[in-house]
C-alpha positions as CSV (number, residue, x, y, z in Angstrom):
1,M,-21.6,-10.8,61.4
2,D,-21.6,-12.5,57.5
3,T,-19.0,-14.8,56.8
4,G,-17.0,-12.5,54.3
5,T,-16.4,-10.2,57.4
6,H,-15.9,-12.5,59.9
7,L,-12.7,-13.6,57.3
8,V,-11.2,-10.2,56.9
9,M,-10.9,-9.8,60.5
10,G,-9.2,-12.8,60.6
11,F,-6.6,-12.1,58.2
12,A,-6.6,-8.2,60.3
13,L,-5.8,-9.9,63.5
14,G,-3.5,-11.9,62.4
15,G,-1.3,-8.5,61.1
16,L,-2.6,-6.9,64.7
17,A,-0.5,-10.0,66.3
18,T,2.8,-9.0,64.0
19,L,2.9,-6.3,67.3
20,D,3.8,-9.6,69.7
21,P,7.2,-9.8,69.6
22,V,7.0,-13.9,69.4
23,V,4.9,-13.9,66.6
24,T,7.7,-12.3,64.7
25,E,10.5,-14.4,65.9
26,N,10.4,-16.7,63.0
27,T,8.1,-17.6,60.3
28,I,6.7,-20.5,62.1
29,N,5.2,-18.6,64.6
30,S,4.1,-16.2,62.1
31,H,2.6,-18.3,59.4
32,S,0.8,-20.5,63.0
33,I,-0.6,-17.7,64.6
34,L,-1.9,-16.2,61.1
35,F,-3.6,-19.7,60.8
36,A,-5.0,-19.4,64.1
37,T,-6.6,-16.1,64.0
38,I,-8.0,-16.9,60.2
39,I,-9.8,-20.3,61.6
40,G,-10.7,-19.0,64.7
41,S,-12.7,-16.1,63.2
42,Q,-14.9,-18.6,61.3
43,I,-14.6,-21.9,63.7
44,P,-17.7,-20.7,65.6
45,D,-20.0,-20.6,62.6
46,I,-19.7,-24.4,62.0
47,D,-23.3,-24.2,63.3
48,T,-24.2,-23.0,59.4
49,F,-24.0,-26.5,58.7
50,L,-27.2,-26.7,60.6
51,K,-28.9,-25.7,57.5
52,F,-28.9,-28.9,55.9
53,R,-30.9,-30.5,58.3
54,N,-33.7,-28.4,58.5
55,N,-34.9,-24.6,59.4
56,A,-36.1,-25.5,62.8
57,V,-32.6,-27.4,63.8
58,Y,-30.6,-24.4,62.3
59,I,-32.9,-21.6,64.2
60,R,-33.2,-23.4,67.8
61,N,-29.1,-23.7,67.2
62,H,-27.4,-20.9,65.4
63,R,-25.3,-19.0,67.6
64,G,-25.7,-20.9,70.7
65,A,-24.0,-23.2,71.9
66,T,-21.2,-23.0,69.3
67,H,-20.7,-19.3,70.4
68,S,-20.7,-20.0,74.4
69,I,-18.1,-19.2,77.1
70,P,-17.1,-23.4,76.9
71,A,-17.1,-23.0,73.3
72,I,-14.7,-20.6,73.1
73,I,-12.8,-22.1,75.0
74,L,-12.8,-25.8,73.3
75,W,-12.2,-23.9,69.8
76,S,-8.7,-22.4,71.0
77,L,-7.8,-25.6,72.3
78,L,-9.1,-27.1,69.3
79,I,-7.3,-24.9,66.9
80,T,-4.1,-25.2,69.3
81,I,-3.7,-28.9,69.0
82,C,-4.5,-28.5,65.3
83,G,-1.8,-25.9,64.5
84,S,0.9,-27.7,66.9
85,F,0.5,-30.6,64.6
86,I,0.7,-28.4,61.3
87,F,3.4,-25.7,62.4
88,Q,5.5,-28.1,64.4
89,G,8.1,-25.9,66.7
90,A,5.3,-22.7,66.7
91,N,5.1,-21.3,70.3
92,L,1.6,-22.8,71.6
93,F,1.0,-20.6,74.2
94,H,1.0,-17.8,71.9
95,L,-0.9,-20.3,69.0
96,W,-3.3,-20.3,71.9
97,L,-3.5,-17.1,73.0
98,W,-4.4,-15.5,69.5
99,A,-6.8,-18.3,68.5
100,F,-9.2,-17.6,71.6
101,L,-8.7,-13.7,70.8
102,A,-10.0,-14.6,67.2
103,V,-12.6,-16.9,69.2
104,F,-13.5,-14.3,71.3
105,L,-13.6,-11.6,68.9
106,H,-16.1,-12.8,66.5
107,V,-18.6,-14.0,69.1
108,F,-18.1,-10.6,70.8
109,V,-18.8,-8.5,68.0
110,D,-21.7,-10.9,66.8
111,I,-23.7,-9.8,69.9
112,F,-23.7,-6.2,68.3
113,N,-25.9,-7.5,65.4
114,A,-30.1,-7.9,66.0
115,Y,-29.7,-11.8,65.8
116,G,-27.8,-11.5,68.5
117,T,-25.8,-14.9,70.0
118,Q,-26.4,-17.0,73.3
119,A,-22.7,-15.5,74.6
120,L,-23.8,-16.1,78.5
121,R,-24.1,-19.9,78.1
122,P,-24.1,-21.7,80.4
123,F,-25.3,-19.1,82.3
124,S,-27.7,-17.5,80.8
125,S,-29.5,-19.1,77.4
126,K,-30.8,-15.3,77.2
127,W,-30.4,-13.9,73.3
128,V,-27.8,-11.3,73.5
129,A,-28.4,-8.7,70.7
130,L,-28.1,-5.3,70.9
131,G,-28.9,-4.3,67.5
132,I,-26.5,-1.6,66.3
133,I,-24.5,-3.2,63.2
134,N,-26.5,-4.7,60.4
135,T,-25.1,-8.8,59.9
136,F,-23.7,-7.3,56.7
137,D,-21.8,-3.6,57.8
138,P,-20.4,-2.2,54.3
139,F,-18.2,0.3,56.4
140,I,-16.3,-2.3,58.7
141,F,-16.3,-4.6,55.3
142,I,-14.5,-2.1,53.4
143,I,-12.3,-0.6,56.0
144,H,-10.7,-4.0,56.6
145,V,-10.2,-4.5,52.9
146,I,-8.6,-1.0,52.8
147,G,-6.2,-2.2,55.9
148,L,-5.2,-5.2,54.3
149,I,-4.4,-3.6,51.2
150,I,-1.9,-1.1,53.0
151,W,-0.5,-4.4,54.3
152,A,-0.1,-5.5,50.8
153,F,2.0,-2.4,50.2
154,G,4.2,-2.8,52.4
155,A,2.9,-0.7,55.6
156,N,3.6,-1.9,58.8
157,P,0.5,-4.5,59.6
158,G,0.4,-3.9,63.4
159,I,0.0,0.2,63.1
160,T,-2.3,-0.1,60.5
161,F,-4.8,-2.4,62.2
162,I,-4.5,-0.1,66.2
163,V,-5.7,2.8,63.1
164,V,-8.7,0.5,61.8
165,Y,-9.6,-0.6,64.9
166,S,-9.5,2.5,66.6
167,I,-11.6,3.8,63.8
168,I,-14.1,1.2,63.9
169,I,-14.6,1.3,68.1
170,I,-15.6,5.3,67.2
171,Y,-17.7,3.8,64.8
172,Y,-19.9,1.4,67.6
173,L,-19.5,4.2,69.8
174,T,-21.6,6.4,67.3
175,R,-23.8,3.6,66.2
176,F,-24.9,3.5,69.8
177,A,-25.6,7.0,69.9
178,E,-27.7,6.8,66.6
179,Q,-29.6,4.1,67.8
180,W,-30.3,6.5,71.5
181,M,-31.8,9.1,69.4
182,V,-34.0,7.0,67.7
183,K,-35.7,5.7,70.5
184,K,-35.9,8.8,72.1
185,A,-37.9,10.0,69.0
186,V,-40.1,6.7,69.3
187,L,-41.1,6.8,72.6
188,K,-42.3,10.7,72.0
189,I,-44.7,9.1,69.5
190,I,-45.5,6.1,71.5
191,P,-45.0,6.9,75.5
192,D,-46.7,4.1,76.6
193,A,-44.6,1.7,74.9
194,E,-43.2,-1.7,76.8
195,K,-40.9,-2.8,74.6
196,I,-38.7,-1.4,71.7
197,I,-36.7,-3.4,69.2
198,I,-34.9,-1.0,66.9
199,A,-32.1,-2.9,64.2
200,P,-30.0,-1.8,61.8
201,T,-29.8,-1.8,57.9
202,M,-27.1,-1.3,56.1
203,R,-27.8,1.8,55.9
204,F,-26.2,4.0,58.2
205,T,-29.4,6.3,59.0
206,K,-32.0,3.6,57.8
207,W,-33.4,1.5,60.7
208,R,-36.4,-1.1,61.2
209,I,-38.3,-0.6,64.5
210,V,-40.9,-2.9,66.1
211,V,-42.8,-1.6,69.6
212,S,-45.5,-3.3,71.6
213,T,-47.1,-1.7,74.5
214,K,-50.1,-3.0,76.5
215,E,-53.0,-3.4,73.7
216,Q,-51.0,-3.1,70.2
217,F,-47.6,-3.4,68.1
218,F,-46.4,-1.0,66.1
219,V,-43.8,-1.5,63.4
220,G,-42.0,1.3,61.4
221,R,-38.9,2.7,60.1
222,A,-36.4,5.3,61.2
223,Y,-34.6,7.5,58.7
224,K,-32.4,10.5,60.2
225,H,-34.1,10.1,63.5
226,E,-37.7,10.9,62.2
227,V,-39.9,7.2,63.1
228,T,-42.7,6.9,60.5
229,I,-45.2,3.9,61.9
230,L,-46.1,2.0,58.9
231,D,-48.1,-0.8,60.7
232,E,-50.2,-1.3,63.8
233,F,-52.1,-4.6,65.6
234,D,-53.8,-5.5,67.9
235,R,-51.8,-7.4,70.5
236,I,-54.3,-10.5,71.3
237,P,-53.1,-12.7,73.4
238,I,-52.6,-16.3,72.5
239,P,-55.4,-18.0,73.6
240,E,-55.3,-21.8,75.5
241,N,-56.6,-24.1,73.5
242,K,-56.2,-27.7,71.8
243,I,-55.4,-26.3,68.4
244,I,-52.4,-23.8,70.2
245,D,-51.3,-26.6,72.2
246,Q,-50.9,-29.3,69.4
247,A,-49.0,-26.4,67.0
248,K,-46.7,-25.5,69.5
249,K,-45.5,-29.2,70.5
250,D,-44.4,-28.8,66.3
251,K,-41.0,-28.6,66.0
252,N,-41.0,-26.0,63.7
253,I,-43.4,-24.0,65.3
254,S,-41.1,-24.4,68.8
255,A,-38.4,-23.4,66.9
256,F,-40.0,-20.0,65.8
257,L,-41.0,-19.7,69.4
258,S,-37.4,-19.8,71.2
259,F,-35.9,-17.2,69.1
260,S,-38.6,-14.7,67.9
261,P,-39.2,-12.3,71.1
262,I,-41.9,-10.5,69.0
263,Y,-44.8,-11.8,66.7
264,R,-48.5,-12.0,66.1
265,W,-50.3,-15.3,65.7
266,V,-53.3,-16.4,63.3
267,I,-55.3,-19.4,63.5
268,K,-56.8,-20.4,60.0
269,E,-59.6,-22.6,59.8
270,L,-59.2,-24.4,56.3
271,N,-61.6,-27.1,54.3
272,T,-60.0,-30.0,55.9
273,G,-58.8,-28.4,59.4
274,Y,-56.5,-25.6,60.7
275,E,-53.7,-23.8,60.0
276,V,-51.5,-21.9,62.5
277,Q,-49.4,-19.1,61.3
278,F,-46.7,-16.9,63.9
279,I,-45.4,-14.1,62.0
280,D,-42.1,-12.0,63.3
281,L,-42.4,-8.5,63.3
282,R,-38.7,-7.5,63.4
283,Y,-38.6,-8.3,59.2
284,R,-40.7,-6.2,57.5
285,S,-39.9,-5.6,53.6
286,K,-41.6,-4.1,51.1
287,G,-45.0,-4.2,53.2
288,H,-44.3,-8.3,53.9
289,Y,-43.3,-10.4,56.4
290,P,-41.2,-12.9,55.5
291,F,-39.7,-14.8,58.5
292,V,-43.1,-16.7,59.9
293,A,-43.7,-20.3,60.9
294,I,-46.9,-22.2,59.9
295,V,-48.5,-25.3,60.9
296,Q,-51.4,-26.9,59.2
297,M,-53.3,-29.8,60.9
298,K,-56.5,-32.0,59.9
299,D,-59.8,-31.6,61.8
300,N,-58.7,-34.1,64.4
301,L,-55.3,-32.1,65.0
302,D,-52.9,-34.7,63.0
303,I,-50.4,-32.2,61.9
304,T,-49.8,-32.7,58.1
305,G,-47.3,-30.1,57.5
306,S,-45.1,-27.5,58.9
307,Y,-42.4,-24.7,58.3
308,T,-40.3,-21.9,59.8
309,G,-37.9,-19.6,58.0
310,W,-37.9,-16.8,55.3
311,I,-41.1,-17.3,52.5
312,Y,-41.4,-14.4,50.3
313,N,-44.6,-15.6,48.4
314,K,-47.6,-18.0,48.8
315,E,-46.5,-20.5,45.9
316,K,-43.0,-21.1,48.0
317,L,-45.1,-21.4,51.0
318,R,-47.6,-23.8,49.9
319,K,-44.4,-26.4,48.3
320,K,-42.8,-26.0,51.5
321,L,-45.9,-27.4,53.4
322,N,-46.3,-29.8,50.9
323,I,-42.8,-31.4,50.8
324,A,-42.5,-30.8,55.1
325,P,-42.9,-34.2,56.9
326,R,-44.6,-34.4,59.9
327,T,-43.5,-33.5,63.1
């Protein structure tokens, strides 16, 4: 989820914690638990700072180690240790318990996005992405805000957020049902589909779709269970040659390939050498595929520039390639 949604979830979990008798024993416990739930709801996304290094590092690591099983344990312990110094005399077990729940909930809700997480590490490096909730879901955010407003006007926060989360659970189940209906509609159109990716948008009834068969890729959208195919591409295996082998050694290309589950590739001959493009098919927007990885190299295959990330116009791409360091 986005940072704003995680933040309101942290406050909401602090309200839910008032159902714990220990939390309401004194203000030290209540304040320390609210501190734990707010920080715990944010801390796994500390890897967002990797953006300041470069996109390749960010793409390869975001929602990776920081969202793993060991990280959930370590984050909750770190929050407890910090909280014990700030709120001396607080009940440390309950401080840890609610910190753990906040961190766990952060990681848990992230697996329902199309981006997903590596939440099963160290047992598996596979990305877990159920793809039923958009990174920012207006309904989930707004219902949290409504709950916080009701709390501010004096309602019992524990009961308030039991109701809020009961509604959200029903909402999630509804989203699963909607996605299943869309998948059925896709299979009617493309019965030989080998892989179907159905990704949510901010609109409840609209989904992004990518399908692969043995011979083709299909990109489309669904609106109220009606599927429309927008683009078709031949599925051509990546060749084994020196150009591709050299491209895969580049850190931007390597990061892209470690993250993207479905893409097409292009090799272009330039006056000075070659350009290799990998294009993620999941994020079609207004006829454009903005999430790419590109590397340029000389005739002798020396890499002169590379980039991975979101590109919406050619001028920006050329600028990125010109300033990109050799890898």
